[in-house]
N, C-alpha and C positions, 0 to 999 in steps of 0.2 A: 502357162502359168501364170496365174491368179495373184494377180497386188490389189493392195487396199495400200492405199496415198492417205498421207497425214500432215499436208501442207496448209498453210492458208489459200486465200483465194488464187489472188494472181498468178502463185504457185505455180498451186492447182491445173488449170487450164489448157499451159501450157507446157507442162509435165507430163501431163497425158498425153493428148497429141504422140509428144515426141515418143512415150512409150506405145502407142499403137502399134508404129509405123515401125516397131521394133518388132512386132506380131505379142509383145506381152496383154494379157487381160488383166483390166483395171474394174476390180467386182467391187469396189466402194470407194468412198475418199469422206473423212472427214475434214474440218479444219480447224480443232481442240483437240487437246489432246487427252480433256476431258470425256467429251461426247468420243469419243475415241472406248475410251477406257467403258462409257455404258455402253453403247454396242457388244462389248469385247461382257460382260458382265452379262448382258442379255443370250446369249450367243448366236447374235449378228451377223458376225465376221465369217464370211464363208473362204476365204483367201488363202496361200501358202505362205508368202511373204508379205509382215506390212513393211513401207519401209519410211518414218516417223522424223518428225522433228521436235526435238525433246522441248524445246523452248517455249511450241505453240503455245497461246492462253494461259501461260501459266508465270508466278511470278517469285517461286520460290522455284532453289534446284530441290529440295526434299518434295516440294509439291509434285515435280515433278521424277522423280523417281519412285514416290507412294504409287501415281497412276499408272507406272512402266511396271510396277511388281503387283498390281495388282492386274495387271491385262497380263501378264504373263501367268501368275496361277492361275486366272480361268480361260486361258489358252495354252496348253504346255509347250504344243507341236507347234504352233506357233510361228516361223523365224522373223528377229524384229532385227529391222537395219537399222538406226538408231542414229540420227544427226543430234552432234552438241554443240553449241557456240562458242566454243570457247576448249583451252587446251584446260583439262581438270581430270588427274588421275584416279581420284579421290571418288569421281564420281564416275569414270568409265568401271575402275574395283567393284564399285558398288554394285553398279550396275550387270556386269558379272557372277557376284554369287547372286546372283537369279538367274542365271544360264542365257544370259545378253549379252552376246561376246563382238558381235558387230558394231560398231560403237568408233562413226569419225566428226574427227571435230573441219569443220570447212566452212569459208562463209560465201565460194563460189561452185555450184557444180555442170555442169553437162552430162547429156544422158549417157553417153558414154562411160561415164564414172557409176552414174543408177547399174549399170549391165556389169562392171564392175565387181561392185560388191556382194550383186545376185552370183556370180558365179564363182570369187572366192570367198570361201566360210572360214568365216574366224569361229577359234577352239580358245580355247582355257588359256592357252600359252601366248596367246595374244594379249592376256588381262593384265594391267600393270602391277610388279611386285604380286601373282598372285599366279601365276605360271609359270615359266623361266623368269632366272633374274636377267636385269641387263647385265650381267658381266659373262652370266652363261649363255645368252643366244650365238642363235651362227654368227659364222661370218657374212656382212653383206644385210644383216636384218635391218630392217629401216621402222620407224613408228612410223602407227596406218596413221598418214596425213590423204587424203585426197589428192595431189597433188604426186605424191610418190609410186601410184600406183604395185605397191610393196604386194608380193607376193607371201601370201603366212604359212606358220608351221600348223603337223597338222595332227593334233593328240588322237589317243589311243581312243576308240569306237565305245571302247569297254569305261572310259569316264564318262564320254559325253549319254551311255545307255546311262550309268547310275546316276545323273544329273538327271535326266530326264523322269525316270522314276522319283526320285525326294522329290523334285517338283509336280508328278501329277496326284503324289498324295497327299500330297499338301493341298492344290486343289481339287481331289473328295474331299479333304473336310469343310473346306469351305461352303461347298455347292449348296448343305443345306441352311447357309446360313437365308434367313429372310429376305437379306435386302435384298436379293435377285428375282423375288418375283418384284420390288422395286421396279428392278431396271429393266424388266421387260416393260413395262406400261412404259415409265421414262424414254426407254428408247426409242420408241413410233414419234416422239416432240424433236429428237434430237436430227441436225443434219445430217449427220449416217446415210450419205446415198448406196443406190443399190447400181448400178451400171451396166452395162453388159454390148456385147461390142457391135450388138445389130446398130447405136446410135455411132460411129464411129462412119462419118459419109469419107464420099470419093477425093472431095479440096483434103483428107485427113492423110495423101495419101502424096501430098505434096510435099514440098521442103519446108517445113519446118522450124521458125525465126527462134528457137529454143537452143543452139547450140551451147551456152550458157546461163544456170539461172541463175539468181542472187538473192540465198535466206535475204528475206527484213533481217536489219541489222538497228535495235535500239539509239539513237545517238542522244540517249541520256544516262550520264553513268549510274541513276540509284531508283530511276521507276521504268519499269515494264513497257514495251508500245507494242497497241494500246493500254492503258489503264484505264480499266473502267468500273465503275464508283453509281452502282444502284441512286435510288433515292422511290424506297416503295411506303406508301400509307397505311397504314395498321386501323381505318379508319375516315368515310368520308369531311371530306370539310376541314383536315388537317392541313395545310398550308402546304402541301406537296409539292404542287407544281413553283409556288416561292421558294420554296428551300432548296430545289435541283437549279435553280436561278442562280439563290443566291453561290454553294458550290461551283458550278460554272465560272461565275464571275473571280471570283476569288483563285482558280484554278489556272484560269487566262490573265492573269498578270504574270503568268509563271510562264505554262506552256500551250503549245498548240491544242488548244478544245475545243469540242464538237459539242451538241444538247442534242439527244433524242429525247423528241415523245413520242411515248408510247400510244395508242389508240385502243384498248380492243374491241371497241361497236365504233360504229358509225355515227359521229358524232363532230362535229367544228373544232378547230384544234383549239385549245389555249393560249396560244401562243405567238399565234400570226398575227395579230392585233397592233401586234409594234414592230411590223416586218415594214421595211417601206423599196427592199430591192428579192424580194421573193419567189420564184422561179420555178416554183413546185416544183422540187427538188430541195432547196436550203434558201436561208438570208443570211446577211450580219449582222451582227449588233453584238457593240460593247466588246468586242474582241474574237463573240464568239459563236461559232456556225453551228445557224439552227436544223435541226430535219422534226417537221412537226410532221405530225399525222404518221408516220412509221409504224409499222405491223412485226412481229415474230416472223413472217413472211419471206420483208426487202430489209432487215435493219441490216442484214450481213453485207449490204452495200455498203454501210457507215462505216463498219469494219476495216476492208478492205481501202478505208480513205486514209494518209498520211497524218494520223491524228496520234499526240501525246497522250492525250486525257478524254476521255469518250464519258459525259455524263448521263444517264439512261434514266430519265422520270414514265416511273412504270404504272404512277397513278394506287388507286386500290388493288390493296395485293391478295386480298384476303374480305368474303362478307361474314361477318359478323349475326349470326344469326341464332334461333336460339338452340337448334342441337346442335348437329357438332359447326366448325366455322368450314365455309366451303374456300377454296384456294385456289386461285386464276390464272391465266395461262403463264402471266409473266413473273408470278410467282418462282418461278424455276430458274430465268431468266435473273432474276433476283439473285439465287443461291451460286452461282457458276460464275457473281462479279466479287473481284478484290476489295474492294471497301463497300458495304452494305449498310446504307441508312434508313433507318425505321421513322415514319413521322406519325408524331399524337398531338389531338391536343388537348388540355387540359381541364376540358369539356366533364361537368361528375357523369353524363350519360356515357360519354362514351368510354373514362376509364370507367365503368361499371361494368360495360359488356366486355373490355378487354382479360382487366382481372378474373370473369367466370368464366376464361377458354385459356386462361393463361400457359394449362399443362397440352392443350392442342399446337399451340400456338412457338411451343422452345425451336421447333424446324425455322421458323424463322426468326426468334432475338437468339440463338446460340452465341452468332458472330456477330453480329450486327452492333452498335450505336444509336442507343431511343433517342433520337432529337420532338424535346416537347414546344407545339408552338401553342401563343398563347398567354403563356403563364407568367403571371408574376411571382416574388418566391415563394412565398406562402405556399402557392399549389404547386412550386415548383416542387417544395420540398412533401408536398403530401406525396406528389408522385414517385418521388423517391423513395420515398415509405413502402411504399405500395407493388413497385417495377423493380427494385433495386438488385432483388437473390435472382430475377430471369433477362436480365440486361448485365451484357461486359460493361457497356455507358452509360449514363445518359447528361444530353445537351442541354440544355436552357435557350432555344435559340431564340436571341434578339430580332424580332419579327416588326420589319418596320416597311411603312407603305412603296419602298421605292427595294426591289431584291438587287439592281445593280446594284453593293456596296458590301464590306467588307467585315462589315459591322458583329458575323455573326461566327465569324471565326471556323468554321466551318471548313476550312480544308488546311484541319491538324495532321491528318496519318498526311502530308508530305511531310512534316516534318519527322514523323517517325517513322519514315523513308530517307527521311538522308540520316540519322540515328544506326539506321539500319546496315548502313552502305554497304562495311564490310564482309555481310552474313552475304550476301545479293552474288547472285551469278551469272549478273547480265553484267558487269560492271567489263569497261576496257579504259 
């Protein structure tokens, strides 16, 4: 039986070994729900069953539901086993409406639990307030928690077939959407990894110390872990690294923060100059852990560490030439992040280039806040007149010589997250 796993990297490695010992084939893995969705849209998933941590890489319950819905539409025959971080009947019911019945709430699970989930298929009758009402359920029925290992009622085959048919019709309509072609290109850059049984070595046959695998649980009440803040430039010499350090310094006053410097080409780091304890991997300064010269290939190591906020200094996101803008590889990482900050100087030549390409830049600017550097009040007003219709918000950054300052007030989004605390599903 072919399985596809969607978990964080610390869980994937031991879980993959344990399942292979139990004679399961792992056909692919992803480390975020969004990467799984991109692979699904592009038709790259070959498994029969996908076991998914619904909280991985998303900030809101609704975002998780949206991605799982899209996956179900693209892969109506794929059986999805979904783990959610807390009891939530509304969440289970919404997923049930999309034909996703195998939903479990758990903090700890063992390989034996995974086997039980695979062997016992839930049906529409197990969806809260959607199948049988609680008062009508058979005597001895218990809610579907991992610890209970309960047997689930079975719905008629005809009901399942009708729901599958409805999902397939919806998928056929979506099949002609142009986003499918974009996803096929994007999937080549994701970390959806095809694996084969040949990778399993003799050592895998030994006893694996994974009798219980623990799902990462956020230790904050209002933001997920890790929370990624992407800072990218629309033009050269926009003060992007300076701005990213400002953001990291502000967040480090309240949360454990990492600063990741992306380098898409082979050149010296901009931040190692003030390091006193650089060990080749990271150094610590002003309450921040700095990771210089990371690439898209090795930054996953940082995501797997125990940080609450990760600030990404992505450098130039796009080359504004006379023709069409050329997006760099870091643009994809920018669009995946929960908070997106674009930096731009108020220099007339930079503004002129940007305004001439505004239509082509909507993908980057739609959800991003625009940070204007090197601008006095008059220059900032001119920027707002030119760019306000294209950006959700604009910030005049108090750029001073020392980036380790809170004068810029660039962590405004933390206060917004606190106000939305009751809407979050990561609360406990």
